[in-house]
C-alpha positions, -999 to +999 in steps of 0.1 A: -363-873+403-397-859+400-395-824+386-422-796+389-422-769+365-437-735+377-443-704+368-444-674+395-470-646+390-459-618+415-426-612+427-428-586+457-421-596+492-440-627+493-426-641+458-391-632+463-393-649+497-407-680+477-376-679+455-351-677+480-368-708+498-368-729+466-329-724+460-325-729+498-342-760+496-327-776+468-305-802+489-338-808+510-359-814+483-331-834+462-328-859+489-368-862+488-364-869+450-379-836+441-371-804+423-389-773+414-382-759+381-390-722+380-394-716+344-409-680+345-413-652+368-438-624+363-443-590+374-470-564+368-452-553+334-431-582+322-423-619+323-387-636+319-389-670+310-366-698+302-357-703+263-359-739+268-389-747+291-389-783+283-356-792+298-344-764+320-355-734+343-342-704+353-307-707+369-307-701+407-281-672+403-304-656+381-333-660+404-314-643+433-304-613+409-339-612+402-348-609+437-323-581+444-334-561+415-370-564+429-361-554+465-343-524+451-375-513+434-368-522+401-391-539+375-381-571+355-372-550+325-342-538+345-327-570+346-293-572+327-275-600+313-308-625+304-284-652+290-308-679+279-339-664+290-364-640+272-383-612+284-419-604+272-441-575+280-477-566+274-494-578+253-474-608+246-470-617+282-502-633+285-501-649+253-465-666+264-479-676+298-510-694+279-486-707+252-467-723+280-496-736+297-510-753+268-476-769+258-468-784+294-504-784+313-516-817+301-481-834+296-453-829+320-478-807+344-474-769+351-480-751+384-489-714+384-481-699+416-499-665+423-480-644+450-493-611+435-517-589+454-540-582+418-573-591+409-563-592+372-549-625+376-581-643+378-587-642+339-551-661+334-560-686+362-593-696+349-581-702+313-546-723+326-569-746+350-587-758+320-554-764+304-547-790+331-524-769+351-523-768+388-529-731+408-510-726+440-521-690+455-512-666+484-533-639+466-570-636+481-585-617+452-592-646+427-610-665+453-630-635+465-642-625+430-675-636+418-690-668+428-685-681+389-649-672+392-646-691+425-665-723+412-642-719+381-612-722+402-623-749+421-636-770+395-608-793+398-602-796+436-571-816+434-552-791+416-558-761+436-538-753+468-543-719+488-532-723+524-513-690+522-546-672+513-557-673+553-534-672+581-501-673+560-485-706+567-508-718+593-528-751+584-563-736+583-572-750+549-563-780+554-577-785+587-610-774+573-610-798+542-601-826+564-633-820+588-654-814+558-642-848+537-648-866+573-684-857+576-681-839+604-705-805+602-691-775+607-714-753+630-694-722+637-660-706+629-647-675+647-612-662+643-587-631+648-574-635+610-553-598+612-522-597+628-523-561+628-557-558+642-547-587+670-519-563+680-541-532+682-571-551+702-548-568+728-527-535+731-561-512+736-573-539+762-540-528+786-556-491+786-534-476+756-552-453+734-561-466+700-543-439+683-512-445+705-515-483+694-520-478+656-490-452+655-469-477+674-482-505+650-473-485+618-438-479+631-432-519+636-440-523+602-472-542+613-497-520+590-499-511+554-483-474+547-519-464+552-533-480+583-568-473+570-565-506+550-563-525+580-585-508+603-614-509+574-615-548+580-615-557+541-585-580+545-602-600+572-636-600+549-617-617+522-604-645+543-640-648+559-655-651+526-627-677+513-638-698+544-673-694+541-673-704+505-651-736+514-678-743+539-705-742+509-721-708+512-729-691+481-719-658+490-702-625+476-683-598+494-715-573+495-731-602+516-705-599+546-714-576+572-680-553+578-673-530+609-649-509+601-628-490+630-632-455+612-661-439+597-667-429+562-656-392+573-621-403+577-617-422+543-589-419+520-609-399+499-614-375+522-582-371+545-548-377+538-528-403+558-509-375+577-543-358+584-560-395+596-528-401+618-525-366+635-561-355+638-587-383+627-573-413+650-574-393+683-610-386+678-617-425+679-600-430+713-631-423+733-654-446+718-630-476+718-619-471+755-653-471+765-663-504+747-632-518+760-641-506+799-678-520+793-662-553+780-639-556+812-666-551+835-686-580+819-650-601+827-648-599+786-625-583+762-625-570+727-614-587+696-617-580+659-627-612+643-646-629+616-679-651+626-691-676+602-722-694+613-751-708+595-757-689+562-741-657+584-707-645+579-700-611+599-665-593+605-660-568+634-654-561+673-668-588+693-669-592+731-655-626+741-646-641+773-612-635+789-602-671+792-611-682+757-584-689+730-592-655+714-594-639+746-562-651+757-547-639+726-520-614+727-497-595+700-497-603+662-508-641+662-538-656+644-562-677+665-592-696+648-616-716+664-639-744+648-669-755+663-684-790+648-701-819+659-671-837+671-655-802+684-686-788+702-677-775+735-640-775+730-634-762+696-605-773+673-578-741+678-553-730+653-528-707+663-495-688+651-478-662+632-504-653+608-487-628+588-450-620+570-434-626+539-414-654+550-441-672+568-463-670+538-441-679+512-432-710+532-470-719+532-466-716+496-437-735+493-455-763+512-486-762+489-465-768+460-446-798+470-479-812+485-493-814+447-463-838+438-484-867+434-500-853+402-466-853+386-449-879+368 
């Protein structure tokens, strides 16, 4: 039986779904000669870790109780009977993580799984990768930090996986890496990488006002509590930056042209969420409707996409042919078109659910299993 020890950083929606997947797949993985050993779990304030990290991980029942506590809005410090586990808080938390990395990184191996949404994990990740550990990420922020941080994390490419940073569980990163490895030059990438904005643009295409569509998306749970976090385009820009850097572009976030669907005058520092939804959004309806009608008169549709071509990287609304893969997009799916020497007139198209805790966690689990050959 091959054992993969891991430490999970971040046990919110994606993290808890990952733990549930690990527990539910015990029988499957056992039949494949594989055991995922969860040595520790951390949130923003605490780390709970097994006392005997060399032999056993956290018990499955304990992991499920941990998920229950987190779903109820509690922190790890609210866990009851810790059994043979220990709880660490700041500043001991980081010290204990690095101690485990030092003990296991170069021996049995250790995987650090970042399912947080924090930019603070990059400092730890840079240190553990030097200690021989592997890194699996759903968190985009470490890879969209400085170019220096990106190169540090990618210093050992065989030991890093981050499929779920772009397109949740879709095989975007793996497909792109295979193309690059084959020597097939990538000329252009265009994609709708936000389920929220994909839904919004396909609905306004049917003539519905933007304000009505965004309200519906919010009620369906497609948007963040403040929809401006989606409408501003920053999440798409982070995904675009990761793809551009994989292609070899040495760029930072401030290099990317980002079109926001709302003006600065309606930003979070000016308007409350309630004011934006009730009085700000309706003011945007006319402009979007005019752009929709203009595109339709040309036989096209509007999509909110990232475009990576040559040395340029842009994020915003584009007018696209109605019969193209992106033009046919409906609902909250992600679609990515990759144009290369081999895929010139007909691009490689990757499409499917690109959001959701369950889908993202499944992508993370697949990444963990994918690096099993690095473990004794």
